Every structure is written in structure tokens, then in C-alpha cells.
C-alpha positions in Angstrom: -13.1 5.0 -14.7 -12.4 1.4 -13.9 -9.3 0.8 -11.9 -8.5 -2.8 -12.5 -7.3 -5.4 -14.9 -9.8 -8.0 -16.2 -9.4 -11.4 -17.7 -12.4 -12.7 -19.7 -13.0 -16.1 -21.1 -15.4 -15.9 -24.0 -16.8 -19.1 -25.5 -16.9 -18.7 -29.3 -18.3 -22.2 -29.9 -18.7 -25.3 -27.9 -15.0 -26.1 -27.9 -13.5 -22.8 -28.9 -12.9 -19.9 -26.6 -11.4 -16.5 -26.8 -9.5 -15.1 -23.8 -9.1 -11.3 -23.5 -7.0 -9.5 -20.9 -7.8 -5.8 -20.6 -5.8 -3.4 -18.6 -8.1 -0.7 -17.2 -5.4 0.9 -15.1 -4.9 4.5 -16.3 -1.2 4.6 -15.3 0.1 1.1 -14.6 1.4 -1.1 -17.4 2.5 -4.7 -17.8 6.1 -4.5 -18.8 8.5 -7.0 -20.3 8.8 -10.0 -20.1 5.0 -9.7 -20.2 2.0 -11.3 -18.6 1.5 -15.0 -17.7 -2.1 -16.2 -17.2 -2.7 -19.5 -15.3 -5.8 -21.4 -14.1 -6.9 -24.9 -12.9 -9.3 -26.9 -15.1 -12.5 -27.9 -13.3 -12.6 -31.4 -14.9 -10.1 -33.2 -17.1 -9.9 -30.6 -19.8 -7.0 -30.4 -22.2 -6.0 -27.6 -24.7 -6.1 -29.1 -28.2 -4.7 -26.0 -30.0 -4.0 -22.3 -29.5 -3.8 -19.1 -31.6 -2.1 -16.0 -30.5 -0.4 -17.5 -27.4 1.1 -20.7 -26.1 1.1 -22.9 -23.0 4.5 -22.8 -21.4 4.4 -26.6 -20.5 2.9 -29.3 -22.6 2.5 -31.7 -19.6 2.0 -35.4 -19.9 0.0 -36.3 -23.0 1.1 -39.9 -23.3 -2.5 -41.2 -23.2 -3.1 -39.6 -26.6 -1.8 -41.6 -29.6 -3.1 -40.0 -32.7 -3.9 -36.3 -32.2 -1.6 -34.8 -29.6 -3.0 -31.9 -27.5 -1.2 -28.6 -27.2 -1.2 -29.0 -23.4 -2.4 -31.7 -21.0 -1.6 -29.9 -17.8 -4.3 -29.6 -15.2 -2.9 -26.1 -14.3 -1.7 -24.6 -17.6 0.2 -21.3 -17.7 -0.3 -19.2 -20.9 2.1 -16.7 -22.3 1.8 -14.2 -25.2 3.7 -14.7 -28.5 6.3 -12.3 -29.8 5.4 -10.7 -33.1 8.3 -12.4 -34.8 7.3 -15.8 -33.4 3.8 -15.9 -34.8 2.9 -17.0 -38.3 -0.1 -15.2 -40.0 -2.4 -18.2 -39.5 -1.5 -18.4 -35.8 -2.3 -14.7 -35.0 -5.5 -13.2 -33.5 -6.6 -9.7 -32.9 -4.7 -8.2 -30.0 -2.1 -10.9 -29.8 1.6 -11.2 -30.2 2.9 -8.2 -28.3 5.2 -10.1 -26.0 2.7 -9.8 -23.1 3.1 -6.1 -22.8 -0.1 -4.1 -21.9 -0.1 -0.3 -22.0 -1.9 1.8 -19.5 -5.5 2.7 -20.6 -4.8 6.5 -20.4 -1.7 6.3 -22.6 -2.4 3.8 -25.3 -5.9 2.2 -25.1 -5.4 0.4 -28.5 -2.6 -1.6 -26.9 -4.0 -2.0 -23.5 -5.5 -5.4 -24.2 -4.3 -8.8 -25.3 -6.3 -11.7 -26.8 -5.8 -15.3 -27.8 -8.0 -18.3 -28.9 -7.9 -21.7 -27.4 -9.6 -25.0 -28.4 -10.6 -27.0 -25.4 -11.8 -30.6 -24.9 -11.5 -33.3 -22.2 -10.4 -36.9 -21.9 -14.0 -38.2 -21.8 -14.7 -36.7 -25.1 -17.3 -34.4 -23.6 -17.0 -31.0 -25.3 -18.8 -29.1 -22.5 -16.3 -27.1 -20.5 -16.8 -25.7 -17.1 -15.4 -22.4 -15.8 -11.7 -22.8 -14.8 -10.7 -22.2 -11.2 -7.8 -20.4 -9.4 -7.2 -17.8 -12.1 -3.8 -16.2 -11.6 -2.3 -13.3 -13.4 1.5 -12.7 -13.2 2.4 -9.4 -14.8 5.2 -10.3 -14.9 5.6 -11.0 -11.2 3.2 -11.1 -8.2 0.9 -8.2 -7.3 -2.4 -9.2 -9.0 -5.2 -11.0 -7.1 -8.0 -12.4 -9.3 -11.5 -13.2 -8.3 -13.4 -16.3 -9.5 -14.6 -16.5 -13.1 -18.3 -15.6 -13.0 -20.8 -16.2 -15.8 -22.1 -12.9 -17.2 -24.3 -11.9 -20.1 -22.9 -13.5 -23.3 -20.9 -11.1 -25.4 -21.4 -10.5 -29.1 -18.7 -11.1 -31.7 -18.7 -9.7 -35.3 -18.5 -11.6 -38.5 -18.3 -10.8 -42.2 -16.2 -7.8 -41.7 -18.3 -6.5 -38.8 -21.6 -6.7 -40.8 -23.0 -9.7 -38.9 -23.4 -9.8 -35.1 -23.1 -13.3 -33.5 -23.8 -13.8 -29.8 -21.4 -16.2 -28.2 -22.5 -19.3 -26.3 -21.2 -18.3 -22.9 -19.0 -15.6 -21.3 -17.1 -15.8 -18.0 -15.4 -12.8 -16.5 -12.9 -12.2 -13.6 -11.5 -9.0 -12.1 -7.9 -8.9 -11.1 -6.8 -6.1 -8.8 -3.2 -4.9 -8.1 -1.5 -4.4 -4.7 1.9 -2.8 -4.4 2.3 -4.5 -1.0 2.1 -7.9 -2.7 4.4 -6.9 -5.6 7.2 -5.2 -3.8 8.6 -5.9 -0.3 10.3 -2.5 -0.4 9.6 0.7 -2.3 11.3 1.2 -5.7 11.5 5.0 -5.9 11.8 8.2 -3.9 11.3 11.9 -4.3 13.7 14.8 -3.8 12.8 18.5 -3.9 14.4 21.9 -4.6 13.4 25.5 -5.3 14.9 28.7 -6.8 14.2 30.5 -3.5 16.1 28.2 -1.2 19.6 26.8 -1.8 19.0 23.8 0.3 18.0 20.5 -1.5 15.5 18.3 0.2 16.9 14.8 -0.5 15.2 11.5 -0.6 14.6 10.1 2.9 17.4 7.9 4.1 16.8 4.2 3.5 13.8 4.9 1.3 14.2 1.6 -0.5 16.3 -0.2 2.1 19.6 0.3 3.9 22.9 -1.0 2.6 24.3 -2.3 5.8 21.3 -3.0 8.1 19.0 -4.6 5.5 20.7 -7.4 3.6 17.6 -8.0 1.5 18.1 -4.8 -0.5 19.3 -5.0 -4.0 23.1 -5.3 -4.6 24.8 -2.0 -5.2 28.1 -0.7 -6.5 29.9 2.3 -5.1 31.6 4.8 -7.3 35.1 3.6 -8.1 34.3 0.1 -7.1 35.8 -2.4 -9.5 33.5 -5.3 -8.6 32.5 -7.0 -11.8 28.8 -7.0 -12.5 29.1 -10.4 -14.0 29.9 -11.8 -10.6 26.4 -11.0 -9.4 23.5 -13.3 -10.4 21.7 -12.3 -13.5 18.3 -12.1 -11.8 19.5 -9.5 -9.2 19.3 -5.8 -10.0 22.4 -3.8 -9.4 21.9 -0.2 -8.3 24.3 2.6 -7.5 25.0 2.7 -3.8 23.2 5.7 -2.3 21.8 6.8 1.0 18.3 6.0 -0.3 19.1 2.8 -2.2 16.3 3.4 -4.7 16.5 2.3 -8.4 14.5 5.4 -9.4 14.5 9.0 -8.1 12.0 11.7 -9.1 13.2 15.3 -8.6 10.7 18.2 -8.5 12.4 21.7 -8.9 10.4 24.9 -8.7 12.4 26.9 -11.3 10.7 30.2 -12.0 7.9 32.5 -10.6 6.4 34.8 -13.2 3.6 37.3 -13.0 0.9 35.0 -14.3 2.7 31.6 -14.5 5.2 29.5 -12.7 7.6 26.8 -14.0 8.7 23.4 -12.7 11.5 21.1 -13.9 10.7 17.4 -13.4 13.6 14.9 -13.7 13.5 11.1 -13.4 16.8 9.4 -12.7 17.6 5.7 -13.1 20.2 4.3 -10.6 19.9 0.7 -11.9 22.9 -0.5 -13.8 21.1 -3.4 -15.5 17.6 -2.2 -16.3 16.1 0.2 -18.8 12.5 1.3 -18.2 10.6 1.3 -21.5 7.4 3.2 -21.8 7.8 4.6 -18.3 5.3 7.0 -16.8 5.1 9.3 -13.8 1.9 10.2 -11.9 1.9 13.4 -9.9 -0.8 14.8 -7.6 -0.8 18.6 -7.2 -3.7 21.1 -6.7 -2.6 23.4 -9.5 -2.7 20.9 -12.3 -6.1 22.2 -13.5 -4.0 25.2 -14.6 -1.4 23.1 -16.4 -0.6 25.0 -19.6 2.3 23.2 -21.3 4.6 20.3 -20.9 7.7 20.8 -23.0 9.5 17.4 -23.4 6.9 14.8 -22.2 3.4 13.8 -23.1 0.9 14.6 -20.4 -2.8 14.3 -19.6 -5.0 15.1 -16.7 -6.7 12.3 -14.8 -9.6 12.6 -12.4 -8.8 12.1 -8.8 -10.9 9.0 -8.2 -13.3 9.3 -5.3 -12.8 13.1 -4.9 -15.7 14.1 -7.0 -16.0 17.0 -9.3 -15.0 20.6 -8.7 -11.7 22.1 -7.6 -10.1 18.7 -6.8 -11.3 16.8 -9.9 -8.2 17.4 -12.1 -5.3 17.5 -9.6 -3.6 14.3 -10.9 -1.4 14.6 -14.0 0.2 11.7 -15.9 3.5 12.2 -17.7 5.2 9.8 -20.2 8.0 10.0 -22.8 7.8 11.0 -26.4 8.0 8.1 -28.8 11.5 7.5 -30.2 12.8 10.5 -28.1 12.7 9.8 -24.4 10.2 7.0 -24.0 13.0 4.7 -22.7 14.7 5.6 -19.4 18.2 4.2 -19.9 20.2 2.4 -17.3 23.0 4.0 -15.3 26.6 3.4 -16.2 30.0 4.2 -14.7 29.9 7.8 -15.9 26.3 8.9 -15.4 22.8 8.1 -14.4 20.1 7.4 -16.9 17.7 10.3 -16.8 14.8 12.1 -18.6 13.5 15.5 -17.8 10.9 18.1 -18.8 9.8 21.6 -17.8 6.2 22.2 -16.9 4.5 25.6 -17.3 1.5 26.2 -15.1 -0.8 29.2 -15.0 -1.4 30.8 -11.6 -4.7 30.7 -9.9 -4.2 33.9 -7.9 -6.8 32.9 -5.3 -4.8 29.8 -4.3 -1.2 30.1 -5.6 1.5 30.6 -3.0 5.1 29.6 -2.5 4.6 29.4 1.3 4.3 26.2 3.3 5.2 23.8 0.6 2.0 24.5 -1.4 3.9 24.4 -4.8 5.5 21.0 -4.0 3.8 17.7 -5.1 1.5 15.8 -2.7 2.2 12.3 -4.1 4.3 10.9 -7.0 4.1 7.4 -8.5 6.6 5.9 -11.0 5.1 3.1 -13.2 2.2 2.9 -10.8 4.4 2.4 -7.7 4.4 4.9 -4.9 7.6 7.0 -4.4 8.7 7.8 -0.9 8.2 11.5 -0.1 10.3 13.5 2.3 8.5 14.5 5.5 6.8 17.9 5.3 9.0 19.4 8.0 12.0 18.9 5.6 10.4 20.8 2.7 12.3 23.9 1.5 10.7 27.1 2.8 10.9 30.7 1.9 14.0 32.3 3.4 11.9 35.2 4.7 9.1 32.9 5.8 7.6 33.9 9.2 7.7 31.7 12.2 3.9 31.2 11.8 4.5 30.1 8.2 7.1 27.6 9.2 4.9 26.2 11.9 2.1 25.7 9.4 4.4 23.5 7.3 5.3 21.2 10.1 1.9 21.2 11.7 0.9 18.1 9.7 3.7 16.1 11.5 2.0 14.5 14.5 2.4 14.4 17.4 5.3 16.6 18.5 4.1 19.9 17.1 0.5 19.2 17.9 1.2 19.2 21.6 3.7 22.1 21.6 1.4 24.4 23.6 0.8 22.0 26.4 4.0 19.9 26.5 5.4 21.9 29.5 2.2 21.5 31.6 2.0 18.5 34.0 -0.2 15.7 32.7 -3.5 15.8 34.5 -6.1 13.6 32.7 -5.3 10.3 31.0 -7.6 8.1 29.0 -6.9 4.3 28.9 -8.7 2.4 26.1 -8.8 -1.4 26.6 -10.9 -3.7 24.4 -11.5 -6.7 26.6 -12.9 -7.0 30.1 -10.3 -9.6 31.0 -7.6 -7.1 30.1 -9.3 -4.2 31.8 -10.2 -5.6 35.2 -6.6 -6.1 36.6 -5.9 -2.4 35.9 -9.3 -1.4 37.4 -8.5 -3.4 40.6 -4.9 -2.1 40.8 -5.9 1.5 40.9 -9.3 0.9 42.7 -11.2 2.6 39.9 -15.0 3.0 40.2 -17.5 2.3 37.5 -19.4 5.4 36.4 -23.2 4.7 36.6 -24.0 7.6 34.3 -21.1 8.1 31.8 -21.3 11.0 29.4 -22.0 8.6 26.5 -25.0 8.4 24.2 -27.9 6.3 25.7 -28.0 2.7 24.7 -24.3 2.1 24.1 -22.6 -0.7 26.1 -19.5 1.4 26.8 -18.2 1.3 30.4 -16.2 4.1 32.1 -14.1 3.4 35.2 -12.6 6.4 36.9 -10.5 7.4 39.9 -7.5 9.5 41.0 -3.9 8.3 41.5 -1.4 10.9 42.9 -1.7 13.8 40.5 -3.6 11.9 37.8 -7.2 11.6 36.9 -7.5 8.1 35.4 -10.3 7.2 33.0 -10.4 3.6 31.8 -12.9 2.9 29.0 -14.0 -0.6 28.0 -16.3 -0.9 25.0 -18.4 -3.4 26.9 -20.3 -6.4 25.7 -22.1 -6.8 22.4 -25.8 -6.4 23.2 -26.8 -9.4 21.1 -24.0 -12.0 21.5 -22.6 -11.0 24.9 -19.0 -11.0 23.8 -16.4 -8.2 24.2 -16.9 -5.5 21.5 -13.4 -5.9 20.0 -12.2 -4.5 16.6 -11.7 -1.2 14.9 -15.3 0.0 14.8 -15.9 -0.1 18.5 -12.4 1.2 19.2 -13.0 4.2 16.9 -16.4 5.0 18.3 -15.4 4.7 22.0 -12.2 6.8 21.5 -14.1 9.5 19.7 -16.8 9.7 22.4 -14.3 9.6 25.2 -12.0 12.3 23.8 -15.1 14.6 23.3 -16.4 14.0 26.9 -13.1 13.8 28.9 -10.6 16.0 27.1 -7.6 13.9 28.0 -4.0 15.1 28.0 -2.7 11.6 26.9 -4.3 8.4 25.6 -3.0 5.0 26.5 -4.2 2.1 24.3 -3.4 -1.0 26.3 -4.2 -4.6 25.4 -3.0 -8.0 24.1 -1.5 -8.7 20.7 -0.1 -11.3 18.5 3.7 -11.3 18.0 6.0 -12.4 15.2 8.9 -14.6 16.3 10.7 -13.6 13.1 10.9 -10.1 14.6 12.0 -11.4 18.0 8.6 -11.4 19.9 7.8 -14.0 22.5 4.8 -14.9 24.7 4.5 -12.4 27.6 6.7 -9.7 26.0 5.3 -6.2 26.4 5.9 -3.6 23.7 5.6 0.1 23.3 4.5 0.6 19.7 6.6 3.1 17.7 4.1 3.4 14.8 0.7 1.9 13.9 -0.9 1.0 10.6 -3.8 -1.0 9.1 -3.1 -4.3 7.2 -6.6 -5.2 5.9 -7.7 -1.9 4.2 -6.4 -2.6 0.7 -7.3 0.2 -1.8 -5.1 -0.1 -4.9 -5.7 3.5 -6.1 -3.1 6.3 -5.8 -3.3 8.1 -2.5 -6.2 5.9 -1.4 -3.7 3.1 -0.9 -1.8 5.3 1.7 -5.1 6.3 3.3 -5.9 2.6 3.7 -2.6 1.8 5.4 -3.2 4.8 7.7 0.4 4.9 9.0 0.7 7.0 12.2 3.5 7.4 14.7 3.0 7.0 18.4 3.9 9.8 20.7 7.7 9.8 21.4 8.5 8.6 24.9 12.2 8.0 24.9 12.7 8.7 28.6 9.8 6.4 29.6 11.2 3.7 27.3 14.7 4.0 28.8 13.3 3.9 32.3 11.0 0.9 31.9 13.2 -1.1 29.5 10.2 -2.2 27.4 10.5 -3.6 23.9 9.8 -1.4 20.9 8.1 -2.5 17.6 5.6 -1.4 15.0 2.0 -2.4 15.4 -0.3 -3.5 12.6 -4.1 -3.5 13.1 -6.9 -5.5 11.4 -10.3 -6.8 12.2 -9.5 -10.5 12.1 -7.8 -12.7 14.7 -6.3 -14.9 12.0 -4.0 -13.8 9.2 -4.7 -14.4 5.4 -1.9 -14.4 2.9 -2.9 -10.9 1.8 -2.8 -9.7 5.4 0.6 -11.3 5.9 2.0 -9.4 2.9 0.6 -6.1 4.2 1.9 -6.8 7.7 5.3 -7.5 6.2 5.1 -4.2 4.3 4.2 -2.4 7.5 7.4 -4.0 9.1 5.2 -4.9 12.1 6.4 -6.9 15.1 3.0 -7.1 16.8 -0.6 -7.4 15.5 -3.8 -6.3 17.2 -7.4 -5.3 16.4 -7.7 -1.8 17.7 -4.5 0.2 17.7 -4.6 2.0 14.3 -8.3 2.9 14.9 -7.5 4.6 18.2 -4.5 6.4 16.5 -6.8 7.6 13.7 -9.2 9.3 16.1 -6.4 10.6 18.3 -4.9 12.2 15.3 -8.1 14.0 14.4 -8.1 15.7 17.8 -4.3 15.9 18.1 -4.2 14.0 21.4 -0.8 12.3 22.0 -1.1 8.6 22.3 1.0 5.6 23.3 0.4 1.9 22.8 1.2 -0.8 25.4 0.8 -4.3 24.0 1.5 -7.7 25.6 2.0 -10.7 23.4 -0.5 -13.6 23.9 0.2 -15.6 20.7 2.9 -16.1 18.1 1.3 -15.4 14.7 4.0 -17.1 12.7 4.3 -20.0 15.2 3.1 -23.6 15.1 0.1 -23.4 17.4 -3.3 -22.3 16.1 -3.7 -18.6 16.9 -7.1 -18.8 18.7 -6.0 -21.7 20.8 -2.7 -20.1 21.9 -4.5 -16.7 22.5 -7.0 -18.3 24.9 -4.4 -20.4 26.6 -2.2 -17.4 27.5 -4.7 -14.7 28.0 -5.0 -14.8 31.8 -1.2 -14.9 32.4 -0.3 -12.3 29.8 -2.9 -9.8 31.2 -1.0 -9.9 34.5 2.1 -8.8 32.6 0.1 -6.2 30.8 -1.3 -4.8 34.1 2.2 -4.6 35.6 3.5 -2.7 32.6 0.5 -0.3 32.5 1.0 0.3 36.2 4.7 1.2 35.6 3.7 3.6 32.8 1.2 5.4 35.0 3.7 5.6 37.9 6.2 7.1 35.5 3.8 9.6 34.0 2.6 10.9 37.4 3.8 14.4 38.0 5.5 14.8 34.6 4.7 16.8 31.5 4.5 15.4 28.0 8.0 16.8 27.1 9.5 14.8 30.0 8.2 11.5 28.7 
């Protein structure tokens, strides 16, 4: 199954080309007002004529006196025709659908769009080179297109399909979608309820923004508010004011438990006063969907869980969408009620796996129109009233790190592991605590990793530096070295607490300045973009740092979220992901250390000192090197204060 949209430019003759856009996404569609496709001509090409679509701007064609081109722009933008706008002679196969592309799994016949274009250039040379800078807006941002590459010429049919004609040349580009580029904030959330527990697990607070704190959220109208919607700009969505502020809420209710079956009610509610959702769909991940027996009021189909292989997990993703002319349009909200659609789902029990305990019967992930919906945390899931303490603990065990350290949180901290990526950052701490280099560390032979160790008061301190690259002689920075050295160190040293200390870039838009020292509240990756359901969340890898409210209050350090990537600079795609991560600081190791620490359930804190302002005026590399020595002094001082505070305390006292 291909998980991308493709745009293909097919040369039918020397001057004529057919452009086809195919949507291979199984669950994401291109909604109204439809796609726009843009590019930049390689030379001085012009569009003489078009069938099935049109250029939105003619451009300056004043140099042509007799035959006037359709568009003379160097960077034309093409839009699809509406069916009622196209005359029969101006139509092509697959055109004139208003730019709407259906998901491949729902309506493959309408998952593509096609148009024809006649191209020439001002020099009269009919040979056309591949356009550059292909851009697909569907209808807004989100898609990133690769370059047009020449591939094996495709074959077109003639004489009613009886004659096969190879085309002169075919170019192809693949465009992938990123939710982080398309939406600054989520657009939907999930609530849960069951027949066996009267409590309703609501959407998380501020799932899609907060009314008061976040002024960038959509405008909202409270119940009974007489504010006229006409007073708000037409291009701004107006949603009903709620604690979650999401335009869409998906509710999963476990309704009945029979001898051989169980039943769920799935409801999708629209809180948007201005927008209907036509041809909506909901994607749900659940391990029992291979036993899905009947969906009563929606269409449904099973999709393979991409990347999970065959077997018990192969059919755990189900796609639901409305019945034509019945509930395929999710209507907008009004003063009296929300727009909503619902169905009941009957599932057969797999007696070897089915249980109502520990949230097993609740969904793992839900997507609306291809966008991830914010799930409640597992410790808020409704549980069986007679559930044992062990069962309740199993539900919340996935929430790291508080429950993971429950058995040892009262014991004084004895062994700490400090991971520092650069020698310049590490040596001030080594000298401060008079640590000794271990000549025979318990690491695999041949690795450059260095262990410094020593005792301070009641603490055994282990500082690990990944060492120098054996070929280039530079510090082994980045996520690969950080992951490996953290794994080996945890295995060998069995620490009670990990401290990942180092320098970082800061964002002045979030209040960071040179020399500021932060305790990270959460960490995530910003350069692992995997636009496939569930894999996208795995790529981000969001994890929370160990909660240290007392330490934070005592030392008066700043707090912010940390975003990790393997590059010192920041690409536009990185910037979009960092913004989605709501990060204040940016480094090259933190999320990798957090990933390994999470595997072993070792509580971890992150101490980061700002060397450069990522969104400032100076080049990042120049500012980093200029401030490195001075900022490492501030880092050493803060790490010393943290170790002083930790000494003699237990995890629960931090």
C-alpha cells in the first residue's frame, strides 16, 4: 500500500502534456475548495492552452500579439474546474471535480484528477524541460513534493483502448503529507465512556488550544452569547466554547457485553458553527477489529497496519465513513445542538484476548479526516468498579515516570548517571567533583566512550562522555551516540537517576536568552517525520521528564520543552515540527536519552544551557562557538546545584 500523493507530468506529444494527481492515501482526502498545483518553469515556457483545469493567473502576455497564451507566468498555479464550468470540449478524463480527491480506500475511481496542457516557450522551441519547485496545496499547506524525476515512459490508449501508444517522456514526483505542517494545533479529541463505569473520561483540557491563555486558537461562542457571527472574519472558524476547544470530538462508548460479542457506539460531533465536513472519515486502531462483525450506520473496511506485518496485528485498523445521501455530511453546529453522526459496532469476542480490564476495549488511536485526535492519558481511562489494585496499576503503568519508580521513590538516591555529549561541557563538571577517568570501563571493546567516576557525599557519580569519533576526532554528538552510550551505561551501572546535561539552542520567541539554564519538562524529536498513523507519534517520541517540583522551586531554574534533532541548523520542516512540539530549547541528544531511559524505566532530568538563539540574527554555528566556553561555566554551576540538592534525598523528595 502506497502512503503518499503523487503528481505526474506525462508528455503526450512534443508540446502537449497530461498531468495526473493520484491520492494514494487510504484515509486522507483533499476536501473543498480543492487542490492547487504550482511549479516553476525551467526556461521561458508558457501555457498555450488547457483542458480540464485552468491557471489562476494569466500573467503578463503583452509580448504576444496574435495568439495569446493561456498563462505567461513563470510560476503558474493550476486549479481544477467545477463540473458546471467545463464545456464538453474542455473536459478530460478525471477532471472537473472541483479539486476534490477521495481517499484510495473509500473511492478509488475518484481518487485522482487529470488535466491536459499545451506548452511552448518564447523562443519557439517546443522542447520542454521538467518544471521545478512543485507545490501541492490541498487546499492548504501540509504536502511537501520532491523533484520531478524522469521515469519509464507511460503508455496511453487510443481507438477506444484498442491501440497502445507510448508517450514521449514521463516525469513523476511524490508528495508526502505532514500534520505538523498543516496544523499548528490539533483539530479533534477523543472522549470515552463505558456501561460498567458511570464516569465519563472527557477530552483532555486544551486539546486544541486554550481560550484564555492561547490567543491563536479559533474564535468561539459560549452558550447564550449573543455575539453576531457576522462580526468575525469570514476566513475564521467559529467553534463552540469548550474546555477542549476542538472543532471535532470523537466519543467511544462500550455499550454492551454479550456472551460471544460486544458492542460499541461511536459518535462524531461537530462543534464548528461555520463548517460542514463532507465525505468525512474516522480511522480507529484497536486490536479486536479483526473480529469486526457489523457496522450498523456507517460504511467500514479494515486496513492493514502499515509496517506491523502479517498476523495478529495485521487488521487492527478500521476505517469508517458515512452512507451516501444519509450521513456522509457532518453538519455544522447551531445554537440548539451540535452536528453529529453515530453508529453502533458489533464485534465478535476472541476469548483468548478479550477483556474489559485495563482499558483493553478502548481505542489505541483515532484519526478524523487523517488528522490525529488527542487521546486522554491512560490513567484517566474508565476502569471496572471491582477492578483489583493490581489491575488499576497495570492501566497506569504506561505513564512514565511516576509509577515506574514507585517501588524505589522512598529510598535515598545512591547512584546517578550524567550523560554529556561534548568534552568541553563535561570537563568543568569532572574537575568540580574531582572525578577520575576509568581506565577499564564496562563498555564493549573498541568504543570511544569515556567514564569518569567518584563519590560526593552520599552519591556515587558516573559521568559518561561518548568520546571522540575515531576517524574525524570530533565529539561524538547526536542521537545515535547518545542512545548507545545511555543503553550501555544503564546496563552496566544501574543508576537511580539519569541527568542529561549539555548546551542547547534557545528560541527568543519563547523567552530564551544566552546563558539561560533550563530544566526540560518534556522532550520530543523534530526530524523524524513519518506521515503514517501511529508511526507519526512514534517519530515525534514525546516523553515527559521526571517531575522535580521541589528542585525547581529551590534552584529557580527556567522550565521549557526540549526538541531534539541530528542537525545544528534548522530547516523549514524542522521549524514546523519544533513549533508543533511547543519547544523552548533545541538540542541533539535529549530525546534519544529519554527513549532509552523509558525502556528501562529510569527517571531522567534534563539540564540545558543556551549557547545560541535559533530564531536570532546571528548564524547558529558562529554564535554557538562564540558562547560555548562561557555557557559551559553556567552549565557546570547549575549541574553542581542539582547534585547538591539531590544528595541525601529520595526521588519522591525531588
